[in-house]
N, C-alpha and C positions, 0 to 999 in steps of 0.2 A: 368740671361742673356736673354734679350728679342730679338725677331727677327726683331723688328722695330727700329733699331738704324740708323737714317738718317746720322749721322756723321761717321759711320763705312764705310770706303772706301775699305776695304780689301775683301769684298764680304762674302758670306756665305759658310761655309765648311760642310762636312758631319757631323763632330762633333757638329756643330751648329744645324743641323737638328735633331740629336739624342737628344740634350739638349732641343729643342723645344717640341719634342714628350714626353720626360720625364716630363717636366714641365706641359704640358697640361693634361697628364693622371697620376695623383698622385699615382695610384695603381701599376704602373710599376717600375721595377728596371731599372737602366741605361743600364744594359746588355740586358734586354727585349726590351727597346726602340731602342737600336742599332740593335737588330735582326730584328725588324719591318722595320727600315730604310733600312737595307741590303736586306731584302726580296723584298721590293718595287723596289729598284734599280736593283737588279738581274732580277726581272720579266720584267722590262722595257727593259733591255739590251738583254735578251733572246728573247723577242718578236721582237725587232728591228733586231737582228741577223738573225731571221727566215724570215725577210722581211715584218713583220706585222706592220701596223701603230698603234701607241699608242695615243689614245685620252683621255685626262684628262679634264673632264667637268669644265668649267670656268677657265681653266688654259691654255691649248693649245694642239697642235698635233705635235708629233714627227713622221717623216716619212723618210724612206730610199728612196733615189732618185738615178736614174741612170744618171751618168755624162758621156757625150759622149767624145770620144777622140778628142784632139785638138792640134794645134801647139802652143807652148809657147816659151819664150825666157829665157835662162839662164841669171839671172841678173848679174852674175860675168863676164862671158866671152862674153855675147851678142849673143852666138850661139843659133840657132833655134833648138828646141828639140820637140819630139812628146810626149805628155802626154797621156798615155793609158786611155781607158774608165775605169771608176771605180764607186764605189758606194759612195754616200755622205749622210749626215744626214741633214735634214732641220727641223726647228721648226717654226710653225705658232702659234702665241699667240692667245688665245681666245679673243673675243670682251670684255668680262668682265675684263680680265687681262689688256688689253689695256686701258680700262676705268679707272682702278686703277692707271696705270702708267701716262696716259695723259688724264685727265678728259675732256670730250667734252663740248662744249658750247651748252647750251640748247636754242632752239629758243623760244621766247616769243610770 
Protein backbone atom coordinates (compact mmCIF):
# COMPACT_ATOMS: atom_id res chain seq x y z
CA UNK A 1 0.00 0.00 0.00
CA UNK A 2 1.66 3.20 -1.18
CA UNK A 3 0.75 6.65 -0.01
CA UNK A 4 0.70 8.18 -3.49
CA UNK A 5 -2.53 6.80 -4.93
CA UNK A 6 -4.07 9.63 -6.99
CA UNK A 7 -7.30 7.69 -7.60
CA UNK A 8 -7.90 7.13 -3.86
CA UNK A 9 -10.60 9.68 -2.94
CA UNK A 10 -11.22 8.46 0.61
CA UNK A 11 -8.22 10.25 2.06
CA UNK A 12 -5.52 8.91 4.31
CA UNK A 13 -6.24 7.33 7.68
CA UNK A 14 -4.10 6.78 10.75
CA UNK A 15 -3.80 3.12 9.66
CA UNK A 16 -2.40 4.33 6.32
CA UNK A 17 0.22 6.39 8.18
CA UNK A 18 1.17 3.36 10.27
CA UNK A 19 1.48 1.29 7.09
CA UNK A 20 3.69 3.94 5.47
CA UNK A 21 6.03 4.05 8.49
CA UNK A 22 6.10 0.25 8.60
CA UNK A 23 6.96 -0.04 4.88
CA UNK A 24 9.57 2.71 5.02
CA UNK A 25 11.45 1.24 7.99
CA UNK A 26 11.75 -2.50 7.47
CA UNK A 27 13.22 -3.13 10.91
CA UNK A 28 10.02 -2.14 12.72
CA UNK A 29 7.02 -4.26 13.59
CA UNK A 30 3.56 -2.88 12.82
CA UNK A 31 3.01 -2.36 16.55
CA UNK A 32 6.21 -0.29 16.76
CA UNK A 33 5.17 1.73 13.71
CA UNK A 34 1.76 2.34 15.32
CA UNK A 35 3.46 3.48 18.53
CA UNK A 36 5.59 5.97 16.61
CA UNK A 37 2.56 7.44 14.82
CA UNK A 38 0.61 7.58 18.11
CA UNK A 39 3.49 9.33 19.88
CA UNK A 40 3.80 11.96 17.16
CA UNK A 41 0.05 12.67 17.12
CA UNK A 42 -0.19 12.79 20.93
CA UNK A 43 2.77 15.18 21.09
CA UNK A 44 1.15 17.51 18.55
CA UNK A 45 -2.19 17.40 20.41
CA UNK A 46 -0.57 18.05 23.79
CA UNK A 47 1.39 21.00 22.45
CA UNK A 48 -1.70 22.54 20.86
CA UNK A 49 -3.73 21.98 24.02
CA UNK A 50 -1.08 23.95 25.92
CA UNK A 51 -1.41 26.78 23.40
CA UNK A 52 1.92 26.11 21.71
CA UNK A 53 2.35 26.47 17.96
CA UNK A 54 3.53 23.34 16.13
CA UNK A 55 5.81 23.96 13.14
CA UNK A 56 6.78 21.04 10.94
CA UNK A 57 9.48 22.04 8.48
CA UNK A 58 8.44 21.80 4.82
CA UNK A 59 4.93 20.78 5.89
CA UNK A 60 3.19 23.58 7.77
CA UNK A 61 2.21 25.26 11.02
CA UNK A 62 -0.64 24.34 13.36
CA UNK A 63 -1.71 27.19 15.64
CA UNK A 64 -4.39 27.74 18.26
CA UNK A 65 -6.21 30.99 17.54
CA UNK A 66 -8.59 33.04 19.68
CA UNK A 67 -11.94 33.54 17.97
CA UNK A 68 -13.90 36.55 19.20
CA UNK A 69 -17.56 36.37 20.17
CA UNK A 70 -20.00 37.33 17.45
CA UNK A 71 -23.65 37.35 16.50
CA UNK A 72 -24.74 34.46 14.29
CA UNK A 73 -28.02 33.20 12.88
CA UNK A 74 -29.65 29.86 13.69
CA UNK A 75 -30.08 28.33 10.20
CA UNK A 76 -33.27 26.50 11.21
CA UNK A 77 -35.22 29.23 12.98
CA UNK A 78 -33.52 32.35 11.63
CA UNK A 79 -33.15 33.54 15.23
CA UNK A 80 -30.09 35.66 16.05
CA UNK A 81 -27.79 34.01 18.58
CA UNK A 82 -24.57 35.00 20.29
CA UNK A 83 -21.59 32.75 19.61
CA UNK A 84 -19.24 32.91 22.57
CA UNK A 85 -15.51 33.59 22.19
CA UNK A 86 -13.64 30.33 21.74
CA UNK A 87 -10.39 28.84 20.55
CA UNK A 88 -9.96 27.50 17.05
CA UNK A 89 -7.25 25.68 15.17
CA UNK A 90 -5.60 26.98 12.05
CA UNK A 91 -3.16 25.35 9.66
CA UNK A 92 -0.86 27.26 7.34
CA UNK A 93 0.86 25.04 4.79
CA UNK A 94 4.56 25.58 4.21
CA UNK A 95 5.62 26.95 0.86
CA UNK A 96 7.24 23.60 0.01
CA UNK A 97 3.95 21.79 0.61
CA UNK A 98 2.10 24.31 -1.52
CA UNK A 99 4.67 23.85 -4.29
CA UNK A 100 3.97 20.12 -4.25
CA UNK A 101 0.21 20.69 -4.35
CA UNK A 102 0.19 23.52 -6.92
CA UNK A 103 3.53 23.87 -8.71
CA UNK A 104 4.37 27.48 -9.50
CA UNK A 105 5.19 28.67 -12.96
CA UNK A 106 8.81 29.65 -13.23
CA UNK A 107 9.68 32.87 -14.96
CA UNK A 108 12.10 32.45 -17.85
